[in-house]
N, C-alpha and C positions, 0 to 999 in steps of 0.2 A: 682327199683320196689319192691313190697312187697315180703318178703322172705317166707311167709307161708300163708295159706288160712284158718287157724282156730285159735281160741283163745287157744285151748288146745296145739297147736304145737308151740306157740310163745315162745321165749326165756325167757320171764318174764311175770307176770300177766299184763294185760292191765291197770289195776288200778295203778300199779307201774309206768308204762310208763307215765300215765296221771299226776302223781305227779311230775315226772321229767320235763315234759313239762311245768307244772304250775310254777315250780321253775325257769325255764329259762325265762318264760314270766314275772315273777315278777322281775327278774334281769333287763330285758329291761325296765320295768315300773319304777323301782327305778332310772335307769339312765336317762330316758327321762323326768320323772315326777318330779324328785327331783334334782339330780346333774346337769343335763343339764339346766333345767328350772330356777333354782335358782343361779347357779354358772357360768357355761360355756356360756349358752345362752345369758345372759345380757352382758357379755363381748364381744361376737360376735356382738350383736346388736349395741354396742357403737363404733364399728370400723368405721372410717371415709371413708366408701366406696364411698359415693356420691361425696365427694371432690376428692378422688383419681381417680375416673373414669370420673369426669367432667360432671355428670348428675344430674338432679333434677326432681321433680314431680314424674310421673309414673316411669320413668327410675330409679330414686333413690330407689323407693319402690321395684321394681322388682330386682334390683341389691342386695339390702339388703336381700330380701326374698330368692333369689336363693343361696346366700352364706350361710345364716343361715340354710336353709333347706338342702343344700348339705352337710354341715358338720354334721348335725343331722343324716341324712340318712347314711352317711359314717360311723359314730360311731356305729349305730345299725348294719350295715353290718359287721363291725369288730367283734362285740359281737356274731352275728350269725355264723360267720366264725370260731370263736374259738369253739363254741358249736358243729358245724358240724364236725370239725376236731377231737375234743375230743371224740365224740360218733360215728364217722364214719357214719353219716346220709347221705343217698343218696340225691343228688340234681340234678334235671333235667336241664341241661344247653344247650340242643340241640335247634336248631331253628326249627320251624314248617315246615314240607314239604308239598308237594302237597296232600298227603293223609290226612293231618291235616286241610285242608281248611274248612271242615264241622264243626270241633271243633272251629276253629277261628270264623266262622260265628255265631255259637251258643253263643260264649263268648261275641261277640259284640252286637248281636241282642237282647239277653234276657234282659239286663238292659234297652235298648232303648224302647222296647215294654212295659215293666212293668212300667217304669217311665211315658210313654205316657198314659197308662191306669189310673195310679194314678192321673195324672193331669186332665184327662177327668172326672173321678169320683169326684175329688175335685171341679171342676167347677159346676157339677150338684148338689152337696151337700153343696155348698158355703163354702168350706174349701180351702183357697189359698194354692197352693203348696209351696210357699216360707215360710209359717209358719211351714211346715213339715221339710224342710231342714235348716230353720233358716238362710236364706241368702236373701239379698235384694240388688237391684241396683237402683241408682237414676234414675229418669225418663229420664234425659238427658245424662246418662252415655254413653260413646262412645263404639263402638264395640272393639276398641283397648284396652280400659281399661278392658272390660269383658274378652277378650281373654287372656290378660296378667295375670289377677288374677286367671283365670281358669288354665292356664298353670303352675302358681306358686303352685297351690293346687295339681295338678296332679304330679308335680315334687317331692313333698314330700310324698303325701298320697299313691300313687300307689306303690313305692318301699317299703314303710313301710308295706303295706298290704301284698305284696308278701313275704317279709322276715318273717313276723310274721306267716301268715296263711299257706303258702306253705312250706317254708324252715324249720321253727322251729316246727310247729304243725304237718302238714301233713307229712313232711319228717320223723318225729319221729314215727308217727303211721304206716306209710306204710312200715317201716322196720321190724315190728313185727307182723302185722296182714294183713288181706286181703285188697285189694284195695277198695272194696265197704265199708268196715268198716272204713277205713282211711278217705274216703270221707265224710261219715256220721258224724264221730267224729269231723273232722275239721269244718264242717258246724255248728254242734250243739254247739261246744265250742265257736266259734266266735260269734254265735247268742246270747249265754248266757252272755258272758263276755262283749261284745260291745253293745248289744242291737240293736235297729233299728236306732239309731242316731250315726253318726260317725263311721259306720261299716268299711268304707274304710279309712285306715290310722290312725284309732283310736288305743289307747293302752289299755284302760279299767281301771276300778277302782280296787284298792287293795282288797276291800271287795268282789268283784266278784271272784277274783282269790282265795281268802280264801274259798269262798263257793265251788268252783270247787275242791279245795284241800280236803275239808271235804267230798265231794261226792266221791272223789277217795279213801279216807280212808274207807268210808262206803262200797264201791265196793270191796275193798281189803278184808274187813271183810267177805263179801259174798264168795269170792274166797277161803279164808282160811277155812270157815265153810264147803264148799263143798269138799275140799280136805282132811280135817282132821276128819270130822264126817259123819256118815251114816244116822243119824236121820234127816228126812225131816223137822221136826218142828224147828230144830236148823237152817236149811237153811232159813226157812221162817222168823224166828225172826231176823236173821242177815241181811235179805234183807229189813226190815222195814225202817231203816234210809235212804237208797238209794232211795226206792220207794217214801217216803215222800218228799224227796228233789225234785224229778222229778215232782211230783204232785203239790207241792207248787210253784215251779218255773213256771209251766204251768199256774196255776191260776193267779199268779202275772202278767205274760205277757198278758193274756187275759184282766185282770182288767185295765192294763195300756193303752189299746187301747180306745181312746175317740171318734173315728170316723171311718167310713169305709175307708176314704182316708188314715188315719193314719195307719190302718191295712194293706192296700195295699202297702204303702210305706215301712213298716216293712218287708212285704213279698218280695218286690223288693230287699231290702238289703240282706236278708237271701238267696233268690234265686241266687243273684249274687255271694255270697260266695260259695253256693253249686255248681254253674256252674263253678266257678273258680277252685274249688277242682276237679270236674269231668274232666274238660278239661285238667288240669295239669296231672292227672293220665293217661289219654288216650294219651297225646302227649309227656309227659316227657319234656315239655318246659315251663319255667317260663314266657316266653313272652305271652303265651295265657291267663293265668289268669290275667296278667298285663293289657291286652286289655279289659278284662271284668270289672276290677275295674275302668279303665280310662273311659270306656263307661258309667258307672253309674255316675261318677263325671261330665263328660262333658254334659250328657243328663240333669242332674239336674240343672246345671248352665244355660244351654241354655233355659230351660223352664222358669226359673225365669227372665232371661234377656230379652227374646223375648216376653213373654206373661204377665208377672206380674211385670213390673217396678214400683218403688215407695216404700214408707216406709214399713217396715216389718209388723207393726200392724196398 
């Protein structure tokens, strides 16, 4: 749990912690986006798994996906474990108890409700939900195929989301600041870096991490100005870059929303990240945020498969 309830009482400036977190996430992105994708991943894809297991068709696809995804997730877990051990980051490994049932229900229900509302509004405004999630199923696709592909997505996306958002990000923040601040920072960082597409299981672009790093440096400048100088005008000048970053990011996000349904889908993603952070802080169990992420993924796939079969465009 958090060790202090105020910024002033933390062991280091929050901006410094943010820089460390960004560096850790960049390391994960370098591994998954460059080394794994270009070197290790192709070698795994070329393994003759289908022949070894004697399967073909959907079975071969699922076997390849689970082995590929399993090794990818395992490698990210190893990176996170090294980070956690080196920095003594607290990780909630408890299972939810009876007193946590309300949090479990909140984690599962929130994405379901928000995805349902998004689909309803999309139908009214003629915005197909599948164009928001960029997923499509053939009109004659079987339930077995849909369930298999969804399970494969959950198998890789949910562990990645938990490791990145709760273990690396929230775990780092909750060790130096209040629980509410850790929840807010985890939600905002995920929303900015990943956006409203690929929030669950996404890694994010290098440029976004660089942007967050620059914001952290700007925030650190504010901290230094307040601790080294008494003149308020110096504080105000030092705060300008950080304030501009927040304002411009907000304007860019609003400008990127091209429909009400798209805005609601973005809200569903961000709300899921927020609920995951909140329920993790309240239960100290990684299983609860995992249920929130799985609920978002399954609900999205179910809407497309059940109500919007056919080509994407």
